[in-house]
C-alpha positions in Angstrom: 29.9 -68.4 87.2 26.9 -69.4 89.2 25.8 -65.8 89.5 26.0 -65.4 85.7 23.9 -68.5 85.3 21.3 -67.1 87.6 21.1 -63.8 85.8 20.7 -65.7 82.5 17.8 -67.7 83.9 16.1 -64.5 85.1 16.5 -62.9 81.7 15.2 -65.9 79.8 12.2 -66.2 82.2 11.3 -62.5 81.8 11.5 -62.7 78.0 9.3 -65.8 78.1 6.8 -64.1 80.4 6.7 -60.9 78.2 6.1 -63.1 75.1 3.2 -64.8 76.7 1.6 -61.5 77.7 1.9 -60.2 74.1 0.0 -63.3 72.9 -2.7 -62.6 75.5 -3.2 -58.9 74.4 -3.8 -59.1 70.7 -6.5 -60.2 68.4 -4.5 -59.9 65.2 -6.0 -62.2 62.6 -2.5 -63.4 61.6 -1.9 -64.7 65.2 -1.5 -68.5 65.5 -2.2 -70.3 68.7 1.0 -71.2 70.7 2.9 -74.2 69.3 5.1 -76.7 71.1 8.2 -74.6 70.5 6.7 -71.6 72.3 5.4 -73.9 75.1 8.9 -75.3 75.7 10.7 -72.0 75.3 8.4 -69.9 77.4 7.5 -72.2 80.2 9.4 -75.5 80.6 12.9 -74.3 79.9 13.1 -71.4 82.4 11.4 -73.5 85.1 13.8 -76.4 84.4 16.8 -74.1 84.6 15.6 -72.8 87.9 15.1 -76.2 89.5 18.5 -77.5 88.3 20.1 -74.5 90.0 18.5 -75.2 93.3 15.4 -73.0 93.0 12.3 -75.1 93.9 10.0 -72.2 92.7 10.9 -73.3 89.2 8.2 -75.9 89.6 5.7 -73.1 90.0 6.9 -71.7 86.7 6.6 -75.0 84.9 3.0 -75.4 86.2 2.0 -71.8 85.7 3.4 -71.5 82.1 1.2 -74.2 80.5 -1.9 -72.9 82.4 -1.2 -69.5 81.0 -0.8 -70.7 77.5 -3.9 -72.8 77.6 -5.8 -69.7 78.8 -4.2 -67.6 76.0 -5.2 -70.2 73.4 -8.8 -70.0 74.5 -8.8 -66.2 74.5 -7.3 -66.2 71.0 -10.0 -68.6 69.8 -12.7 -66.5 71.3 -11.3 -63.4 69.6 -10.9 -65.3 66.3 -14.7 -65.8 66.5 -15.2 -62.0 66.8 -16.2 -62.3 70.5 -19.2 -64.3 69.7 -21.6 -64.1 72.7 -22.3 -67.8 72.3 -18.7 -68.5 73.0 -18.3 -66.4 76.1 -17.6 -69.6 78.1 -14.2 -69.6 76.5 -13.5 -66.1 77.9 -14.9 -67.2 81.3 -12.6 -70.3 81.3 -9.5 -68.7 79.9 -9.3 -65.8 82.3 -8.9 -67.9 85.5 -6.4 -70.2 83.7 -4.2 -67.5 82.3 -4.2 -65.3 85.5 -3.5 -68.3 87.9 -0.7 -69.3 85.5 0.7 -65.8 85.3 0.6 -65.4 89.1 2.5 -68.7 89.7 5.1 -67.7 87.1 5.4 -64.2 88.6 6.0 -65.6 92.1 8.7 -67.9 90.7 10.5 -64.9 89.1 10.1 -62.8 92.3 11.5 -65.5 94.5 14.4 -66.0 92.2 15.1 -62.3 92.0 15.0 -61.9 95.8 17.3 -64.9 96.3 19.7 -63.6 93.7 19.8 -60.1 95.3 20.2 -61.4 98.9 23.1 -63.7 97.9 25.2 -60.8 96.6 28.3 -60.2 98.7 28.0 -57.3 101.1 24.1 -57.1 101.2 23.5 -55.6 104.6 19.7 -55.8 104.8 18.3 -58.7 102.7 14.9 -58.0 101.1 12.1 -60.3 102.4 10.9 -63.2 100.2 7.3 -63.4 101.4 5.4 -66.7 101.1 3.1 -67.0 98.0 -0.1 -67.7 100.1 0.6 -64.7 102.3 0.8 -62.4 99.3 -2.2 -63.9 97.6 -4.4 -63.3 100.7 -2.8 -60.0 101.6 -6.0 -58.0 100.7 -7.9 -59.8 103.4 -5.4 -59.1 106.2 -7.0 -56.3 108.3 -3.6 -54.8 109.1 -3.1 -54.2 105.4 -6.7 -53.1 104.5 -7.1 -50.7 107.3 -3.6 -49.2 107.1 -4.1 -45.4 106.6 -1.8 -45.5 103.5 -4.1 -48.1 102.0 -7.7 -47.2 103.0 -7.2 -43.5 102.2 -6.0 -44.2 98.6 -8.8 -46.7 98.1 -11.3 -44.0 99.1 -9.8 -41.5 96.7 -9.9 -43.9 93.7 -13.4 -45.2 94.3 -15.5 -42.2 95.4 -15.2 -40.4 91.9 -16.9 -43.4 90.3 -20.2 -42.4 91.9 -21.1 -39.6 89.6 -24.8 -38.8 88.9 -24.7 -40.4 85.4 -22.9 -43.5 86.7 -25.4 -44.0 89.4 -28.3 -43.7 86.9 -26.5 -46.1 84.5 -26.0 -48.7 87.3 -29.5 -48.2 88.5 -30.9 -49.2 85.1 -29.1 -52.5 85.4 -31.7 -53.7 88.0 -34.5 -52.6 85.7 -33.7 -55.4 83.3 -35.5 -58.7 83.2 -32.3 -60.6 82.7 -28.6 -60.0 82.3 -25.7 -62.0 80.9 -22.8 -63.5 82.8 -20.4 -65.1 80.3 -23.4 -65.9 78.0 -25.5 -67.3 80.8 -28.8 -65.4 81.2 -29.7 -64.8 84.8 -31.6 -62.3 86.9 -29.8 -59.0 87.7 -29.3 -60.0 91.4 -27.8 -63.3 90.4 -25.6 -61.6 87.8 -24.3 -59.2 90.4 -23.6 -62.0 92.8 -21.8 -64.1 90.1 -19.8 -61.2 88.9 -18.8 -60.2 92.5 -17.7 -63.7 93.3 -15.7 -64.0 90.0 -14.1 -60.6 90.6 -13.2 -61.4 94.2 -11.5 -64.6 93.1 -9.7 -63.7 89.9 -8.3 -60.5 91.2 -6.3 -62.3 93.8 -4.2 -63.7 91.0 -4.3 -60.5 88.8 -3.1 -58.2 91.6 -0.5 -60.5 92.9 0.9 -61.3 89.5 1.3 -57.7 88.5 2.8 -56.5 91.8 5.2 -59.5 91.9 6.6 -58.5 88.5 6.6 -54.7 88.7 7.3 -54.2 92.4 9.0 -57.5 93.2 11.2 -57.8 90.1 11.3 -54.6 88.0 11.6 -52.3 90.9 14.5 -54.3 92.4 16.3 -54.8 89.0 15.7 -51.5 87.2 14.5 -48.9 89.8 11.4 -46.9 90.6 11.2 -44.9 87.4 11.3 -47.8 85.0 8.9 -49.7 87.3 6.3 -47.0 87.2 6.5 -46.2 83.5 6.5 -49.8 82.4 3.5 -50.5 84.7 1.6 -47.6 83.0 2.7 -48.7 79.5 1.7 -52.3 80.3 -1.9 -51.3 80.7 -2.0 -49.8 77.2 -2.1 -53.3 76.0 -5.8 -53.5 77.1 -6.7 -51.7 73.9 -6.4 -55.1 72.2 -9.0 -56.7 74.5 -12.6 -56.5 73.5 -14.4 -56.1 76.8 -17.8 -56.6 75.2 -19.0 -58.1 71.9 -20.8 -54.9 71.2 -17.7 -52.7 71.2 -14.9 -52.4 68.7 -11.4 -52.4 70.1 -10.3 -49.2 68.5 -13.3 -46.9 69.1 -12.7 -43.4 70.4 -14.3 -44.2 73.7 -12.1 -47.3 74.1 -9.0 -45.4 73.3 -9.9 -42.8 75.9 -10.7 -45.3 78.5 -7.5 -47.2 78.0 -5.5 -44.0 78.0 -7.0 -43.0 81.3 -6.3 -46.5 82.7 -2.7 -46.3 81.7 -2.3 -42.8 83.2 -3.9 -44.0 86.5 -1.6 -47.1 86.4 1.4 -44.8 86.0 0.4 -42.8 89.1 -0.4 -45.9 91.0 3.0 -47.3 90.1 4.7 -44.3 91.6 2.7 -44.6 94.8 3.1 -48.4 95.0 6.9 -48.0 94.6 7.0 -45.6 97.5 4.8 -47.9 99.6 7.0 -50.9 98.8 10.3 -49.2 99.7 8.9 -47.6 102.8 7.7 -51.0 104.1 11.1 -52.8 103.7 10.2 -54.0 100.2 7.1 -55.9 101.4 4.4 -56.3 98.7 1.5 -56.8 101.0 0.1 -53.2 100.9 0.5 -52.6 97.1 -1.2 -55.9 96.4 -4.1 -54.9 98.8 -4.7 -51.6 97.1 -4.4 -53.1 93.6 -6.8 -55.9 94.5 -9.6 -53.9 96.0 -9.4 -51.2 93.2 -9.6 -54.0 90.6 -12.6 -55.7 92.3 -14.5 -52.4 92.7 -13.7 -51.3 89.1 -14.7 -54.7 87.6 -18.1 -54.8 89.4 -18.9 -51.2 88.6 -18.0 -51.8 84.9 -20.2 -54.8 84.9 -23.2 -52.9 86.3 -22.6 -50.2 83.6 -22.8 -52.8 80.9 -19.1 -52.7 79.9 -17.6 -55.3 82.1 -16.1 -58.7 81.6 -18.8 -61.3 81.5 -21.7 -59.1 80.2 -24.3 -58.0 81.1 
């Protein structure tokens, strides 16, 4: 009976998390900001069920859920105003809130899934349940970053970004008198420093959240094929996010960019699944690759004029 209760908690929490993500990745004019019912159903209830069943990580879910929904509400308001450049502070505020909240929720589900799996009768080799802080800071652990399986892949995914046209485009960034960072006009050097700091900080939560869900929960529960395909499909949702007020969400270039991102995510999902299973289901190395790829991509995109925050 207890095992059935635990499975029900996991299903409820995953549905709630998926529902929140859908809210974050749409700018449908019919969308309403989250109401009290959604707040209770998607955040408080799964967390409460976890804590009452002896899972202290449920508190992380109850803290992360409201943070996520506050961030989503700000994003929706920003998009309702057609990505008004004067309201970019909403985007700059909402992204950290939503990603920190999502990361906390994801760790709660990951911890719950690992405990659930390890308590099954006859489990010969329990899968590790790594501490949250250890996973969050995994990209800065030299043994992860300089592992050949990590550094070689990072090189392969970053070197192609330095095409002749891309270098010229990035070079023109520094020829400007000022650039925008979430609506704040600053010098190009200051903009690059602010974007780099923002990217280094927020991607700790983005990379950890996605790896905790897709490698920590989906891989365990549904296997490598579903984990890789769902990870690729998950990134198709970025078509609903306007990265810049000057672009329209469904332009041909945007569709092509998101399609390429989803295809890359699918390939990365396959590799990350292999890396996870070959390292006794540790998430340290997949998070490291995911993090540094995101950081690099976000900074390059900013320099090219298409990134979050401006320019």
